[in-house]
C-alpha positions as a Markdown table, in Angstrom:
| # | Residue | x | y | z |
|---|---|---|---|---|
| 1 | Met | 24.1 | 1.0 | -49.2 |
| 2 | Asp | 27.0 | 1.7 | -50.9 |
| 3 | Met | 30.4 | 1.8 | -49.3 |
| 4 | Phe | 30.3 | 5.1 | -48.0 |
| 5 | Glu | 27.1 | 4.6 | -46.5 |
| 6 | Arg | 28.8 | 1.3 | -45.1 |
| 7 | Gln | 31.7 | 3.3 | -43.9 |
| 8 | Phe | 30.1 | 5.6 | -42.0 |
| 9 | Asp | 27.5 | 3.1 | -40.5 |
| 10 | Glu | 30.5 | 1.1 | -39.2 |
| 11 | Gln | 32.1 | 4.5 | -37.7 |
| 12 | Lys | 29.3 | 5.3 | -36.1 |
| 13 | Arg | 29.0 | 2.4 | -34.2 |
| 14 | Arg | 32.6 | 2.7 | -33.0 |
| 15 | Asp | 32.1 | 5.7 | -31.6 |
| 16 | Ala | 29.0 | 4.9 | -30.0 |
| 17 | Pro | 28.8 | 4.7 | -25.8 |
| 18 | Leu | 29.9 | 0.8 | -24.8 |
| 19 | Ala | 25.8 | 0.5 | -23.6 |
| 20 | Ala | 24.7 | 1.0 | -27.3 |
| 21 | Arg | 28.1 | -1.3 | -28.7 |
| 22 | Met | 27.0 | -4.0 | -26.6 |
| 23 | Arg | 23.6 | -4.3 | -26.8 |
| 24 | Pro | 22.4 | -7.7 | -28.7 |
| 25 | Thr | 20.8 | -8.3 | -32.0 |
| 26 | Ala | 19.8 | -11.9 | -31.2 |
| 27 | Leu | 17.2 | -13.2 | -28.7 |
| 28 | His | 19.5 | -15.8 | -27.0 |
| 29 | Ala | 22.0 | -13.0 | -26.3 |
| 30 | Phe | 19.4 | -11.1 | -24.4 |
| 31 | Val | 20.1 | -10.9 | -20.5 |
| 32 | Gly | 17.0 | -10.7 | -18.0 |
| 33 | Gln | 13.2 | -11.3 | -18.1 |
| 34 | Glu | 13.1 | -14.5 | -17.9 |
| 35 | His | 9.2 | -14.2 | -17.3 |
| 36 | Leu | 8.8 | -13.2 | -20.5 |
| 37 | Leu | 11.6 | -14.4 | -22.4 |
| 38 | Gly | 12.3 | -18.0 | -21.0 |
| 39 | Lys | 11.6 | -21.1 | -22.6 |
| 40 | Gly | 8.1 | -22.1 | -23.5 |
| 41 | His | 6.6 | -18.3 | -22.5 |
| 42 | Val | 3.9 | -17.1 | -25.1 |
| 43 | Ile | 5.9 | -13.4 | -26.2 |
| 44 | Arg | 8.9 | -16.2 | -26.8 |
| 45 | Lys | 7.3 | -18.2 | -28.9 |
| 46 | Ala | 5.6 | -15.0 | -30.6 |
| 47 | Ile | 9.2 | -13.6 | -31.2 |
| 48 | Glu | 10.5 | -17.1 | -32.6 |
| 49 | Ala | 7.5 | -17.4 | -35.0 |
| 50 | Gly | 7.8 | -13.8 | -36.2 |
| 51 | Lys | 4.2 | -13.1 | -35.1 |
| 52 | Val | 4.8 | -10.6 | -32.7 |
| 53 | Pro | 1.3 | -8.4 | -31.5 |
| 54 | Ser | 1.8 | -4.5 | -30.6 |
| 55 | Ile | 3.0 | -4.4 | -27.5 |
| 56 | Ile | 3.8 | -1.8 | -24.9 |
| 57 | Leu | 7.4 | -2.3 | -22.8 |
| 58 | Trp | 6.9 | -0.8 | -19.5 |
| 59 | Gly | 9.7 | -1.3 | -17.1 |
| 60 | Pro | 12.6 | 1.0 | -15.4 |
| 61 | Pro | 15.7 | 2.6 | -17.1 |
| 62 | Gly | 18.0 | 0.1 | -18.2 |
| 63 | Ser | 16.1 | -2.6 | -17.9 |
| 64 | Gly | 16.3 | -3.5 | -21.8 |
| 65 | Lys | 12.8 | -1.8 | -23.5 |
| 66 | Thr | 15.0 | -0.5 | -26.5 |
| 67 | Thr | 17.2 | -3.6 | -26.8 |
| 68 | Leu | 14.1 | -6.4 | -27.1 |
| 69 | Ala | 12.4 | -4.2 | -29.5 |
| 70 | Phe | 15.7 | -4.2 | -31.6 |
| 71 | Val | 15.8 | -8.1 | -30.8 |
| 72 | Ile | 12.1 | -8.3 | -31.9 |
| 73 | Ala | 13.0 | -6.7 | -35.2 |
| 74 | Asn | 15.9 | -8.8 | -36.6 |
| 75 | Ala | 13.8 | -12.3 | -35.1 |
| 76 | Thr | 11.0 | -11.2 | -36.8 |
| 77 | Gln | 12.9 | -9.9 | -40.4 |
| 78 | Ala | 11.0 | -7.0 | -39.6 |
| 79 | His | 12.3 | -3.2 | -40.7 |
| 80 | Phe | 12.7 | -1.2 | -37.7 |
| 81 | Ser | 11.8 | 2.1 | -37.4 |
| 82 | Pro | 12.6 | 4.0 | -34.5 |
| 83 | Val | 11.7 | 7.7 | -33.2 |
| 84 | Ser | 12.0 | 9.4 | -29.8 |
| 85 | Ala | 8.5 | 11.0 | -28.5 |
| 86 | Val | 10.9 | 14.0 | -27.5 |
| 87 | Ser | 11.7 | 15.1 | -30.5 |
| 88 | Ala | 9.5 | 13.1 | -33.1 |
| 89 | Gly | 5.8 | 15.0 | -34.3 |
| 90 | Val | 2.8 | 13.7 | -36.2 |
| 91 | Ala | 4.5 | 14.5 | -39.4 |
| 92 | Asp | 7.1 | 12.1 | -38.7 |
| 93 | Leu | 4.8 | 9.5 | -37.9 |
| 94 | Arg | 2.7 | 9.8 | -41.0 |
| 95 | Gln | 5.8 | 9.3 | -42.9 |
| 96 | Ile | 6.8 | 6.3 | -41.7 |
| 97 | Ile | 3.3 | 5.0 | -41.8 |
| 98 | Glu | 3.3 | 5.7 | -45.9 |
| 99 | Glu | 6.6 | 4.1 | -46.2 |
| 100 | Ala | 5.3 | 1.0 | -44.6 |
| 101 | Lys | 2.3 | 0.7 | -47.1 |
| 102 | Asp | 4.9 | 1.1 | -49.3 |
| 103 | Arg | 7.0 | -1.9 | -48.3 |
| 104 | Ala | 4.0 | -3.6 | -47.5 |
| 105 | Lys | 2.9 | -3.7 | -51.1 |
| 106 | Leu | 6.3 | -3.4 | -52.9 |
| 107 | Tyr | 8.4 | -6.3 | -50.7 |
| 108 | Gln | 5.7 | -7.7 | -48.5 |
| 109 | Glu | 7.7 | -6.7 | -45.7 |
| 110 | Lys | 6.6 | -5.7 | -42.4 |
| 111 | Thr | 7.2 | -2.4 | -40.4 |
| 112 | Ile | 7.6 | -2.3 | -36.8 |
| 113 | Leu | 7.5 | 1.6 | -35.1 |
| 114 | Phe | 9.5 | 1.6 | -32.2 |
| 115 | Ile | 8.3 | 4.5 | -29.9 |
| 116 | Asp | 10.6 | 5.5 | -27.4 |
| 117 | Glu | 9.3 | 7.2 | -24.2 |
| 118 | Ile | 5.7 | 6.8 | -25.4 |
| 119 | His | 4.3 | 8.4 | -22.3 |
| 120 | Arg | 5.6 | 11.7 | -23.9 |
| 121 | Phe | 3.5 | 11.4 | -26.7 |
| 122 | Asn | 0.1 | 13.6 | -26.8 |
| 123 | Lys | -3.5 | 12.4 | -27.6 |
| 124 | Ala | -3.2 | 13.9 | -30.8 |
| 125 | Gln | 0.1 | 12.3 | -31.6 |
| 126 | Gln | -1.3 | 8.7 | -29.8 |
| 127 | Asp | -4.5 | 9.0 | -32.4 |
| 128 | Ala | -2.6 | 9.4 | -35.6 |
| 129 | Val | -0.8 | 5.7 | -35.2 |
| 130 | Leu | -3.9 | 4.3 | -33.7 |
| 131 | Pro | -6.1 | 3.1 | -37.1 |
| 132 | Tyr | -2.7 | 1.4 | -38.5 |
| 133 | Val | -1.9 | -0.2 | -35.6 |
| 134 | Glu | -5.4 | -1.8 | -35.5 |
| 135 | Asp | -5.5 | -2.4 | -39.6 |
| 136 | Gly | -1.7 | -4.1 | -38.9 |
| 137 | Thr | -0.3 | -1.6 | -41.0 |
| 138 | Ile | 2.2 | -0.9 | -38.9 |
| 139 | Thr | 3.5 | -3.0 | -35.6 |
| 140 | Leu | 3.9 | -0.9 | -32.5 |
| 141 | Ile | 6.3 | -1.3 | -29.8 |
| 142 | Gly | 6.2 | 1.7 | -27.5 |
| 143 | Ala | 8.7 | 1.7 | -24.5 |
| 144 | Thr | 7.9 | 3.8 | -21.1 |
| 145 | Thr | 9.3 | 4.3 | -17.9 |
| 146 | Glu | 6.0 | 5.0 | -16.7 |
| 147 | Asn | 2.4 | 3.2 | -15.9 |
| 148 | Pro | 0.9 | 2.8 | -19.3 |
| 149 | Ser | -2.6 | 3.1 | -17.8 |
| 150 | Phe | -2.0 | 7.0 | -16.6 |
| 151 | Glu | 0.0 | 7.9 | -20.2 |
| 152 | Val | -1.3 | 5.7 | -23.4 |
| 153 | Ile | -4.8 | 6.4 | -24.4 |
| 154 | Ser | -7.5 | 3.8 | -23.8 |
| 155 | Ala | -7.8 | 2.9 | -27.5 |
| 156 | Leu | -4.6 | 2.3 | -28.4 |
| 157 | Leu | -4.2 | 0.1 | -24.6 |
| 158 | Ser | -6.5 | -1.7 | -25.8 |
| 159 | Arg | -5.0 | -3.0 | -29.1 |
| 160 | Cys | -1.4 | -3.4 | -27.6 |
| 161 | Gln | -0.3 | -6.1 | -25.3 |
| 162 | Val | 1.5 | -4.8 | -22.0 |
| 163 | Leu | 4.8 | -6.1 | -21.1 |
| 164 | Ala | 6.0 | -5.2 | -17.6 |
| 165 | Leu | 9.8 | -5.4 | -17.4 |
| 166 | Lys | 11.4 | -6.1 | -14.1 |
| 167 | Pro | 14.4 | -4.3 | -12.8 |
| 168 | Leu | 17.8 | -6.4 | -13.8 |
| 169 | Asp | 18.7 | -8.0 | -10.6 |
| 170 | Glu | 22.8 | -8.0 | -9.8 |
| 171 | Gly | 23.5 | -11.5 | -11.1 |
| 172 | Glu | 22.2 | -10.1 | -14.6 |
| 173 | Ile | 24.0 | -6.9 | -14.0 |
| 174 | Arg | 26.9 | -9.0 | -13.6 |
| 175 | Val | 26.8 | -11.1 | -16.8 |
| 176 | Ile | 26.8 | -8.3 | -19.1 |
| 177 | Val | 29.3 | -6.0 | -17.3 |
| 178 | Asn | 31.5 | -9.3 | -17.5 |
| 179 | Arg | 30.5 | -9.9 | -21.2 |
| 180 | Ala | 31.5 | -6.4 | -22.1 |
| 181 | Leu | 35.0 | -6.7 | -20.6 |
| 182 | Ser | 35.4 | -9.7 | -22.6 |
| 183 | Asp | 34.1 | -8.4 | -25.8 |
| 184 | Asp | 36.7 | -7.9 | -28.1 |
| 185 | Leu | 34.6 | -6.4 | -31.2 |
| 186 | Asn | 31.9 | -4.2 | -29.4 |
| 187 | Gly | 33.2 | -4.2 | -25.5 |
| 188 | Leu | 36.7 | -3.3 | -24.0 |
| 189 | Gly | 38.5 | -6.9 | -24.6 |
| 190 | Lys | 41.3 | -5.2 | -26.5 |
| 191 | Met | 41.6 | -3.1 | -24.1 |
| 192 | Asn | 43.0 | -5.3 | -21.3 |
| 193 | Val | 40.2 | -4.4 | -18.4 |
| 194 | Glu | 41.0 | -6.0 | -15.0 |
| 195 | Leu | 38.2 | -5.4 | -12.4 |
| 196 | Asp | 38.8 | -5.6 | -8.5 |
| 197 | Asp | 36.2 | -7.6 | -7.2 |
| 198 | Asp | 35.1 | -4.8 | -4.5 |
| 199 | Ala | 35.0 | -2.5 | -7.7 |
| 200 | Thr | 32.6 | -5.1 | -9.7 |
| 201 | Ile | 30.4 | -4.9 | -6.3 |
| 202 | His | 30.3 | -1.2 | -6.2 |
| 203 | Leu | 29.7 | -0.7 | -9.5 |
| 204 | Ile | 26.8 | -3.7 | -9.6 |
| 205 | Asn | 25.0 | -1.3 | -5.9 |
| 206 | Met | 25.6 | 1.8 | -7.7 |
| 207 | Ser | 23.9 | 1.1 | -11.1 |
| 208 | Asn | 20.6 | 0.9 | -9.2 |
| 209 | Asn | 19.6 | -2.4 | -11.6 |
| 210 | Asp | 20.4 | -0.1 | -14.6 |
| 211 | Ala | 22.6 | -2.0 | -17.2 |
| 212 | Arg | 23.3 | 1.4 | -19.0 |
| 213 | Val | 24.4 | 3.4 | -15.9 |
| 214 | Ala | 27.0 | 0.2 | -15.2 |
| 215 | Leu | 28.3 | 0.0 | -18.6 |
| 216 | Asn | 28.8 | 3.9 | -19.0 |
| 217 | Ala | 30.8 | 4.3 | -15.5 |
| 218 | Leu | 32.8 | 0.6 | -16.6 |
| 219 | Glu | 33.7 | 2.5 | -20.2 |
| 220 | Ile | 34.3 | 5.9 | -18.3 |
| 221 | Ala | 36.9 | 4.0 | -15.7 |
| 222 | Ala | 38.3 | 2.4 | -18.6 |
| 223 | Leu | 39.2 | 5.0 | -20.7 |
| 224 | Thr | 40.6 | 7.2 | -17.6 |
| 225 | Thr | 43.0 | 4.7 | -16.5 |
| 226 | Leu | 46.1 | 4.2 | -17.9 |
| 227 | Pro | 47.7 | 0.7 | -18.8 |
| 228 | Asp | 50.6 | -0.8 | -16.6 |
| 229 | Lys | 54.0 | -2.0 | -17.9 |
| 230 | Glu | 51.9 | -5.3 | -18.6 |
| 231 | Gly | 49.1 | -3.7 | -20.7 |
| 232 | Lys | 46.6 | -4.5 | -18.3 |
| 233 | Arg | 43.9 | -1.3 | -16.9 |
| 234 | His | 43.4 | -2.0 | -13.6 |
| 235 | Ile | 40.5 | -0.4 | -12.1 |
| 236 | Ser | 39.9 | -0.2 | -8.5 |
| 237 | Leu | 37.4 | 0.8 | -6.0 |
| 238 | Pro | 38.3 | 4.4 | -5.9 |
| 239 | Thr | 38.3 | 4.4 | -9.6 |
| 240 | Ile | 34.5 | 3.1 | -9.9 |
| 241 | Glu | 33.7 | 5.5 | -7.3 |
| 242 | Asp | 35.2 | 8.4 | -8.9 |
| 243 | Ala | 33.3 | 7.3 | -12.5 |
| 244 | Ile | 30.0 | 6.6 | -11.3 |
| 245 | Gln | 29.8 | 9.4 | -8.6 |
| 246 | His | 26.6 | 8.9 | -7.4 |
| 247 | Arg | 23.6 | 6.6 | -7.4 |
| 248 | Ala | 20.8 | 8.4 | -9.7 |
| 249 | Leu | 17.6 | 7.6 | -8.1 |
| 250 | Pro | 14.8 | 6.6 | -10.1 |
| 251 | Tyr | 11.8 | 9.5 | -9.6 |
| 252 | Asp | 9.2 | 11.2 | -11.5 |
| 253 | Lys | 6.8 | 13.9 | -9.4 |
| 254 | Glu | 4.0 | 13.2 | -11.7 |
| 255 | Gly | 4.5 | 9.6 | -12.2 |
| 256 | Glu | 4.0 | 6.3 | -10.8 |
| 257 | His | 7.2 | 6.6 | -8.5 |
| 258 | His | 5.9 | 9.3 | -7.2 |
| 259 | Phe | 2.5 | 8.1 | -6.0 |
| 260 | Asn | 4.4 | 4.4 | -5.0 |
| 261 | Leu | 7.0 | 6.4 | -3.0 |
| 262 | Ile | 4.2 | 8.4 | -0.6 |
| 263 | Ser | 2.2 | 5.4 | -0.5 |
| 264 | Ala | 5.4 | 3.1 | 1.1 |
| 265 | Leu | 6.1 | 6.2 | 3.7 |
| 266 | His | 2.0 | 6.4 | 4.0 |
| 267 | Lys | 2.0 | 3.2 | 5.1 |
| 268 | Ser | 5.4 | 2.3 | 6.7 |
| 269 | Met | 4.4 | 5.0 | 9.3 |
| 270 | Arg | 0.7 | 3.8 | 9.6 |
| 271 | Gly | 2.2 | 0.4 | 10.4 |
| 272 | Ser | 4.4 | 2.0 | 13.1 |
| 273 | Asp | 7.5 | 1.3 | 11.5 |
| 274 | Pro | 10.0 | 3.9 | 11.9 |
| 275 | Asn | 12.6 | 2.5 | 10.0 |
| 276 | Ala | 11.0 | 2.3 | 6.7 |
| 277 | Ser | 9.3 | 5.5 | 7.5 |
| 278 | Leu | 12.8 | 7.4 | 7.2 |
| 279 | Tyr | 13.6 | 5.1 | 4.4 |
| 280 | Trp | 10.9 | 5.9 | 2.1 |
| 281 | Leu | 11.3 | 9.7 | 3.8 |
| 282 | Ala | 14.7 | 9.7 | 2.2 |
| 283 | Arg | 14.1 | 8.1 | -0.9 |
| 284 | Met | 11.8 | 10.9 | -2.0 |
| 285 | Leu | 13.9 | 13.9 | -0.7 |
| 286 | Glu | 16.9 | 12.7 | -2.0 |
| 287 | Ala | 15.2 | 12.2 | -5.5 |
| 288 | Gly | 14.0 | 16.1 | -5.3 |
| 289 | Glu | 10.8 | 15.7 | -4.5 |
| 290 | Asp | 9.2 | 19.3 | -3.1 |
| 291 | Pro | 9.6 | 19.3 | 0.7 |
| 292 | Leu | 6.7 | 21.3 | 1.4 |
| 293 | Tyr | 4.7 | 18.2 | -0.4 |
| 294 | Ile | 5.9 | 15.8 | 1.9 |
| 295 | Ala | 5.0 | 18.2 | 4.9 |
| 296 | Arg | 1.3 | 18.3 | 3.5 |
| 297 | Arg | 0.7 | 14.5 | 3.8 |
| 298 | Leu | 2.5 | 14.2 | 7.0 |
| 299 | Val | -0.3 | 17.0 | 8.3 |
| 300 | Arg | -2.9 | 15.3 | 6.9 |
| 301 | Phe | -1.7 | 11.4 | 7.9 |
| 302 | Ala | -1.5 | 13.2 | 12.0 |
| 303 | Ser | -5.6 | 13.9 | 11.7 |
| 304 | Glu | -6.1 | 10.8 | 9.6 |
| 305 | Asp | -4.5 | 8.3 | 11.3 |
| 306 | Val | -3.1 | 9.5 | 14.4 |
| 307 | Gly | -6.0 | 11.9 | 15.2 |
| 308 | Met | -7.2 | 11.9 | 18.7 |
| 309 | Ala | -4.7 | 9.1 | 19.7 |
| 310 | Asp | -2.4 | 11.7 | 19.9 |
| 311 | Pro | -3.8 | 15.3 | 19.3 |
| 312 | Gln | -0.1 | 16.7 | 19.3 |
| 313 | Ala | 0.8 | 14.8 | 16.2 |
| 314 | Leu | -1.0 | 18.0 | 14.7 |
| 315 | Val | 1.4 | 20.4 | 16.0 |
| 316 | Ile | 4.3 | 18.5 | 15.3 |
| 317 | Thr | 3.6 | 18.4 | 11.7 |
| 318 | Val | 2.6 | 21.7 | 11.4 |
| 319 | Ala | 5.4 | 22.8 | 12.7 |
| 320 | Ala | 7.9 | 20.7 | 10.4 |
| 321 | Gln | 6.1 | 22.4 | 8.0 |
| 322 | Gln | 7.2 | 25.9 | 9.5 |
| 323 | Ala | 10.6 | 24.7 | 9.9 |
| 324 | Ile | 10.8 | 23.9 | 6.3 |
| 325 | His | 9.4 | 27.4 | 5.5 |
| 326 | Phe | 11.6 | 28.9 | 8.2 |
| 327 | Ile | 15.5 | 27.0 | 7.5 |
| 328 | Gly | 14.7 | 25.6 | 4.0 |
| 329 | Met | 16.8 | 22.6 | 2.7 |
| 330 | Pro | 18.9 | 20.8 | 3.2 |
| 331 | Glu | 18.5 | 21.4 | 7.0 |
| 332 | Gly | 14.5 | 21.3 | 6.8 |
| 333 | Lys | 15.2 | 17.6 | 6.5 |
| 334 | Leu | 15.4 | 16.6 | 10.0 |
| 335 | Ala | 12.6 | 18.2 | 10.7 |
| 336 | Leu | 10.2 | 16.0 | 8.4 |
| 337 | Ala | 12.5 | 12.9 | 9.8 |
| 338 | Glu | 11.2 | 14.0 | 13.2 |
| 339 | Ala | 7.9 | 14.6 | 12.4 |
| 340 | Ala | 7.8 | 11.4 | 10.5 |
| 341 | Val | 9.3 | 9.4 | 13.4 |
| 342 | Tyr | 6.8 | 11.1 | 15.6 |
| 343 | Leu | 3.6 | 9.7 | 13.3 |
| 344 | Ala | 5.6 | 6.4 | 13.1 |
| 345 | Thr | 5.8 | 6.2 | 16.8 |
| 346 | Ala | 2.9 | 7.8 | 17.6 |
| 347 | Pro | -0.6 | 5.6 | 18.8 |
| 348 | Lys | -3.5 | 5.2 | 15.8 |
| 349 | Ser | -6.6 | 6.0 | 15.5 |
| 350 | Asn | -8.8 | 6.7 | 12.2 |
| 351 | Ser | -12.0 | 7.4 | 14.9 |
| 352 | Leu | -11.7 | 11.1 | 13.7 |
| 353 | Tyr | -11.4 | 9.9 | 10.4 |
| 354 | Met | -14.6 | 8.0 | 10.1 |
| 355 | Ala | -16.6 | 9.9 | 12.1 |
| 356 | Tyr | -16.5 | 12.8 | 9.8 |
| 357 | Glu | -17.0 | 10.8 | 6.7 |
| 358 | Gln | -20.2 | 9.5 | 8.7 |
| 359 | Val | -20.9 | 12.9 | 8.8 |
| 360 | Glu | -20.1 | 14.2 | 5.5 |
| 361 | Glu | -22.0 | 11.4 | 4.0 |
| 362 | Glu | -24.9 | 12.6 | 6.1 |
| 363 | Ile | -24.9 | 16.0 | 4.8 |
| 364 | Lys | -24.1 | 15.0 | 1.2 |
| 365 | Lys | -27.7 | 12.5 | 1.2 |
| 366 | Gly | -29.8 | 14.4 | 3.5 |
| 367 | Pro | -31.3 | 17.9 | 4.0 |
| 368 | Ala | -29.9 | 21.1 | 5.0 |
| 369 | Glu | -31.3 | 20.7 | 8.5 |
| 370 | Ala | -32.1 | 23.7 | 10.5 |
| 371 | Val | -30.3 | 24.5 | 13.4 |
| 372 | Pro | -32.3 | 23.7 | 16.4 |
| 373 | Leu | -34.3 | 26.9 | 17.7 |
| 374 | His | -32.7 | 26.9 | 21.3 |
| 375 | Leu | -28.8 | 26.9 | 19.8 |
| 376 | Arg | -29.8 | 30.3 | 17.9 |
| 377 | Asn | -28.8 | 33.2 | 19.2 |
| 378 | Pro | -31.7 | 36.0 | 19.8 |
| 379 | Val | -29.5 | 38.7 | 18.7 |
| 380 | Thr | -32.6 | 40.8 | 17.8 |
| 381 | Pro | -35.7 | 41.5 | 20.0 |
| 382 | Leu | -38.1 | 39.5 | 16.8 |
| 383 | Met | -35.7 | 36.8 | 17.2 |
| 384 | Gly | -36.3 | 36.8 | 20.7 |
| 385 | Lys | -40.0 | 36.5 | 20.0 |
| 386 | Met | -39.8 | 34.0 | 17.7 |
| 387 | Gly | -38.0 | 31.3 | 20.1 |
| 388 | Tyr | -34.4 | 31.8 | 19.0 |
| 389 | Gly | -32.4 | 30.8 | 22.6 |
| 390 | Lys | -35.1 | 29.9 | 24.2 |
| 391 | Gly | -34.7 | 26.7 | 26.8 |
| 392 | Tyr | -31.0 | 26.7 | 26.2 |
| 393 | Lys | -28.9 | 25.7 | 29.0 |
| 394 | Tyr | -25.4 | 27.6 | 29.6 |
| 395 | Ala | -22.8 | 24.4 | 30.3 |
| 396 | His | -21.0 | 26.4 | 32.7 |
| 397 | Asn | -23.8 | 27.0 | 34.5 |
| 398 | Tyr | -23.5 | 23.3 | 35.6 |
| 399 | Pro | -21.5 | 20.9 | 37.7 |
| 400 | Gly | -18.7 | 19.3 | 35.8 |
| 401 | His | -19.7 | 22.5 | 33.1 |
| 402 | Ile | -21.8 | 19.7 | 31.0 |
| 403 | Val | -25.2 | 19.7 | 30.7 |
| 404 | Lys | -27.6 | 17.4 | 28.6 |
| 405 | Gln | -29.8 | 18.6 | 25.8 |
| 406 | Gln | -30.4 | 18.4 | 22.4 |
| 407 | Tyr | -27.7 | 20.0 | 20.1 |
| 408 | Leu | -28.2 | 17.9 | 16.7 |
| 409 | Pro | -31.2 | 18.4 | 14.1 |
| 410 | Asn | -34.2 | 16.6 | 15.4 |
| 411 | Ser | -34.0 | 14.0 | 12.5 |
| 412 | Leu | -30.6 | 13.5 | 14.1 |
| 413 | Lys | -31.0 | 13.7 | 17.6 |
| 414 | Asn | -29.8 | 9.9 | 18.3 |
| 415 | Lys | -27.0 | 9.5 | 15.8 |
| 416 | His | -23.6 | 9.0 | 17.3 |
| 417 | Tyr | -20.3 | 9.7 | 14.5 |
| 418 | Tyr | -17.4 | 9.5 | 17.0 |
| 419 | Asn | -16.7 | 6.5 | 18.1 |
| 420 | Pro | -13.4 | 7.2 | 20.6 |
| 421 | Ser | -10.6 | 4.3 | 20.3 |
| 422 | Asp | -8.8 | 2.9 | 23.3 |
| 423 | Gln | -5.6 | 4.0 | 22.1 |
| 424 | Gly | -3.1 | 6.9 | 23.5 |
| 425 | Tyr | -5.1 | 10.2 | 24.8 |
| 426 | Glu | -8.3 | 9.0 | 22.8 |
| 427 | Gln | -8.7 | 6.6 | 25.9 |
| 428 | Gln | -9.3 | 9.4 | 28.2 |
| 429 | Val | -11.7 | 10.8 | 26.1 |
| 430 | Thr | -13.6 | 7.7 | 26.1 |
| 431 | Asp | -13.6 | 7.8 | 29.8 |
| 432 | Gln | -14.4 | 10.8 | 30.3 |
| 433 | Met | -17.5 | 10.6 | 27.6 |
| 434 | Arg | -18.5 | 7.6 | 29.6 |
| 435 | Ala | -18.0 | 9.8 | 33.0 |
| 436 | Trp | -20.3 | 12.1 | 31.4 |
| 437 | Leu | -23.2 | 9.8 | 30.6 |
| 438 | Lys | -23.3 | 8.7 | 34.2 |
| 439 | Ser | -23.4 | 12.2 | 35.5 |
| 440 | Val | -25.6 | 14.0 | 33.7 |
| 441 | Ser | -29.3 | 14.5 | 34.1 |
| 442 | Pro | -31.5 | 16.2 | 31.9 |
| 443 | Asn | -33.3 | 17.7 | 35.2 |
| 444 | Arg | -30.2 | 18.3 | 36.9 |
| 445 | Glu | -30.4 | 22.3 | 38.4 |
| 446 | Pro | -27.6 | 24.7 | 37.9 |
| 447 | Arg | -25.2 | 25.6 | 40.2 |
| 448 | Arg | -24.7 | 29.4 | 39.2 |
| 449 | Lys | -26.7 | 32.0 | 36.9 |
| 450 | Arg | -25.2 | 32.9 | 33.6 |
| 451 | Pro | -23.4 | 35.7 | 33.7 |
| 452 | Thr | -24.8 | 39.1 | 31.8 |
């Protein structure tokens, strides 16, 4: 590297955001992920021994995926070739692989290929690196916020070790913030920044466990705060509130966050917890989820988990869906909130759901049974001669408007699919069915004739 390149790199480092400047290069300076990097853990031993396998780093934003990749490269003295899946293509990957081959032959130097946001690579792009991961030409480190089992091809996944990174906790974010405040070389030490305690707490809380968010907000607050007569930049709570604006919620409408949150909402309503139901509903809405998707899930829940225990639940959820169409957002949020709370506090029964599943299974496995003749309408004279409708008993002609006769096909005539529970309205259904069984006789006489 000549003098001009060195000056350019130094200037680039000085101009980089605080989060990039504060990125540690050594394992001892890395903050968090003690379950992976703590003393005695296998991955730490592998890094210290310089024998790191190909890995996929899976974790939320700001948890240290990119930083850990840099640390591994430095610790193992490997050449670091970073690419972003957003902009890199197969040609870029092939060039890096060819350079890695040359580097291994000439200098016996290993190459780490770091692919940021590897979940954005398509199958062809992932296939391009597969043979070279397998033969050891490169050591792959992929970083992703999405579940690798959904986003990384199985062949590549089987050749990598998946390391799940946890969100940084409040104490770890505090360590990173304090380090940035005191670091004279890469941090804000020379700016003499003083951060109020309540401002620090708010910064940590609003960072949503993301170190990058915390450092970027801290830098904006420091740069926009004028020093006082003593040269100190005093950052108060209002300054931090202005710098960070709002909490950025992690969410992907097609990824794991989407499925995790809707699962949490569904299970909270099923567990009859209105508070948790409101929380998970708001988490989805505030993160930008399609309100009609949520409305559809509420309608499904009304039939699946509340069912006949409260038939009004279906009416409420469909009304919420119509309200979304009628008044839109953000006003429609309360309609969804009302429906979610109603479902959470309604009596629960899955008897209808279980009954339909049994019937569905019966239809899939069994033959397509013919409709019994007495249930068929004799709409033509020929059908009448063939026995259509013969012996049918018109229920309204009998006491209680009910009569015992066979309604299922012959092979299924003794089947019972629907077994109502003792919850809510379904208790009334149970009582009514029991009363019918006691009162109905197959030989009872009609009280009146069927109207013509």
